[in-house]
N, C-alpha and C positions, 0 to 999 in steps of 0.2 A: 475496349475503349468506346467512348461515346462518339456518335457521329454528329454532335452539335458543336457549333462554334461558340467557345466560351467568351465571356465578357472581356477578359483580358486580351484574347486574340483579336476580337472585334476592335478593341481599343487600339491595339498594335497596328492593325490594318488602317484604321482611320488616321492615326498619328503619322504613319508613313506617307499618306496622301498629303497631310498638312506640311510635312517636311519638304516633300517634292514641290508643292506649290509655292512654298516660301523661296526655294531656290529659283523657281521660274520667275517669281515677282522680282527677286534681286537681279536676275539676269536682264529682265526687261528694264529695270531702273538703270542698270549700267548702260544698256543700249541708248536709252533716252539721254543720259548724262553725257554720252559721247557722240551725240548726233551731229556735232560740228567739228569733231576732232580729225584734223587732216594729217597729223603726224603721230605715230606711235613708236614705242621702243623697238618694235620689230621692223619698222619702216612702213611708209604708206599710211593711207587712211584707216581709221578704225573699221573693223568688220563686225556687223551685228552678230550676236551669239544666240543660240537656242539650246536649251537643255533637252536631252534625249532621255525620256523615261523608259524604265524597264520593269518587268514583273519579277518579283522575287518570291519563290515558294516559301510558305511558312514552315516552320519546324513541325515534323509529323506529330510530336508529342503535344503540341499546342492545339492541333486541329483534330486529334483523334483519327489520324490517317486519312483525312478528307483530301480529295484531289481537286484541283482547279481553283484553290483559294490562294491568292497572292497578295503580297504587299507591293507597293510601288517605291522605286528609288530612282535617283538620277544616275543613269549609267555613265554619261559624259556630257560635256558641253561642247558643241561644235560651232565653228565659225561659218557664217553664211557665205557661200562662194560667189554670190552675185557681185559684180563690180559696182562701185559707187557712182554717183553722178559727177560728170565732168563739167566744171564751170570755168569759163574763160575769165581769168583774172591775172594778167601778167605781173601785176605788182605784188601778188601774194608770195610770201617766202617759200611756200611749198609748190609753186607753179612749176610745171615741167618745161621743157625746151620750147614747146608750142604755146606756152602761156596758160595751160589748163591746170586747174587744181581738182584733185579727186576728193569729193566729200563722201562720208560714210554712206553705205547702202541702207540707211534707216529711214523708214516712213513713219513719222511721228504718229499719224492717225492709226496705222496698223499696230504700232506698239501700244497705244492707249487701249485699243480694242483687246489686244492680248492681255493687258494688265487688268482690265475689267473682267475678262473671262477667268483669269487666274484668281482674282479676288473673290469672285463668286464661287469658284471651286473650293477655295479655302473656307469660305463661309459655310458651304455645304458640309465640309469636313468637321467644322466646329459644331454644327447642328447634329451631325451623327454622333459625335462624342457625347454631347449633352443627352441625346436619346439613350445611348448605351449606359451612361451614368444613372439616368432615371430608371431604366429597366433593372439595373443591378440593385439600386436602392429599394425598388419595389419587391424584388426577389428576396432581399434580406428581411424586409418587413414580414413577408409571407412566411419565411422559414423561422422567424424569431418569435 
């Protein structure tokens, strides 16, 4: 077997990164959309969420038995355990006995920075796929 990473395997790796970053962007969008949600079906304020990425080994036949080459996937999405901000507002329907309302633990600036980072990672993945397509096209022209 060859010890080179094929174009289809490289495409598979890049596509897995795009998929993971898309989940990350959707999670961030959900966090932003719920930045003021004080009541959820589970009870209490919305808790921000984070995707946890994990490495997934490629099929040996796809890599020629190369070690250390992995795709990325979202293993799970976890809730941030930090408590939200307490605001004194006794008139709010979700105020506790002391008159405080818990707002989600979401920092909009932090979420926007995370969105920009995820967006740039996604763009890098798209660029790598374009490069892989260009190399495959050049190889076909050389062989043809």
